[in-house]
C-alpha positions, 0 to 999 in steps of 0.5 A: 276584480283581482284575477287572484279571487278566480283561482281560487277553488271555490270560483275555479270549480263554478268556472270548471262546471260552466265549462264542463257544459259547454263541452259537452255541446249544451247552450249555456246560460250564466247569471251574475250580479252587477257588482262581479265585473270580470272580462268573461273573454280572458277568465273562460280562455285562461280556464281552459286554454282547449277550448276555442272561442269564436273571437266576435267583430262586433259587440253581439250581447248589445243587439235585439235581433241575435238571429240578424246580427249573427246572419250579418256576420257569419252568412254571405248570403241572408235570407230575410225572415226570421224563421229561414235566419235560425234554419240558415244560421244552422244549416251553414258550414260556416256556422258549424262547431264553433264556441261563441261567447256573448259577454254581459247581456243586460235586461234590455237585450236579456229578452230577444237573447232568451227567445233565440237561445231556446229556438236556437236549442229547438233547432239544434238539438239533433246536430251532431254534437262536433257540428252544433255552434253552441253558445255561452251568455253572460247575463247581468243584474236579470231576475232569476224569474227571467231565465230559462227553465230547464223545459228549454233545452238550456243550461243555466247557473248562477254566479251565486253561493261560490265561494266557501269562506275559506276562498274569501278568507285566503283572499283577504290573507294573501290582499294583507301580506304587504299590509303596513301593521303589526302581525297581530294587526295585520290578521285581525285586519285581513280577518276582520275583512273577510268577514264582512266581505261574506262573500264579496271579494270587492269589500276584501278590496276596498278596505284593504285601502282603508285604515285599520281603525277605519277597517274595525270601524267600518259603517262609514266606509261600507256607505261610501262602497255602496254609492260607487255601487249606486244602491238606493237606501230606500228602495232596499227598504222597501224591497228587501235586498236584491240578489241581481245587484250584489245585495244579497247571496247564498252563505252557510245555506242560506241567503245573507245580506251584504255589509253594505245593506246592512250599512245603508240601513244601519243596522249596527247590531249587524256589522258589529257581529261580522267584526266580532266573528272577524276577530274571534278566530284571530284573538282568542288563540293569541290570548289563549297562548298569551294565557299559558305562556303566563302559566308556564311561568307562575309554574316554573316560579313555584308560585302557590295560589289559593282561592277565597276559602284558601284551597289551593289552585290549578295554575292550568285551570286560570283564565288570563283575568284569574291571572291578572288577579292573583298576579296583582293580588300577590304583588308577583314580580313580572317582567313589566311587559308582562305585567302590562300586557296582563289588563288589555288582555283581560279586557280582550278576553271580557269583550270577546266573551260577551259578543262585543269586538275589540275596538281600535284603541285596545288593539293597539294598546302599547302593550299588545303592540310591545307584546306582540312584537317580543313573539315574532321570530321566538323559537319555540324551544328557546326560554320565553321569559326570565321570572324572578323566583318568589319566595 
């Protein structure tokens, strides 16, 4: 996963809270889904360079006997009994004041480390903070039910609900900054990917390599990503989405299903709603700006428009569909590119108003592309278009 993600406010805040616990001398467990793949040592050292981590000379995360493995590594002479090992470690000067990171502990090794950490917290709770050796254990893919409790004297944190919509939106915008689309298409692609990702930057990274049409019709691509993650449709149907596997997470105060879960379960309405949500934040402002352009032109041309009962209409109040109707009904003279764009803009507005997403063909309509191209780099204080005045 891109290091850029961990520099964003939400992930940075989560890392800061984790490191604060370690600074205060608390043994800390961080539970993360299996979908979170990162070099935790590099990440934590980059976040807090003044915090020194003991360099491992062997992979402690794989051991089933933590006390024995630590004694082998740090004690010149080690006792045989586990209880004696724990006491020897707590009293050894070679094992005082260290910060030890156990990276990527899994369901196989976690029970042994859970027992060790609980016992270690009990033995060292009265030790001075500067002499206390503190552990930070990263546990991947383990149920929250298997985590220690507060009574065990440990700090337990979950990599859950850490990303805000702003984090995901900014991440997507940066990844799509140089995408080979028009400005409007690029903004829509980034926003749709952000909406589909919800909290998972891996979705953005995966879809960034797909075409615009695939981004707007993402079900097959999401199923491919689910296959890479080794998610099983039948297990999800039987047991529901599993947080340790990354299949759900906290968003907007409630647990939401991953977009790949929607794809596996063929929940097309859920995917459609995510696409619509992403498009809405980009296309509605775009359509409104174009509506104001048309209103300005009609006002400058002093066009008198009336309703079906011959009552005058305020041009400023007309929606894009009404503008399209009056322009065609009154055969108003518009530059060809503006006339051609009215119909597609109306169809976009109609679909969004009815909670339907805008398809690839409509988004990439030549008239919309040409209209968007005219707007790029246009000074705001210059006339936008010239409209022949009608009598």
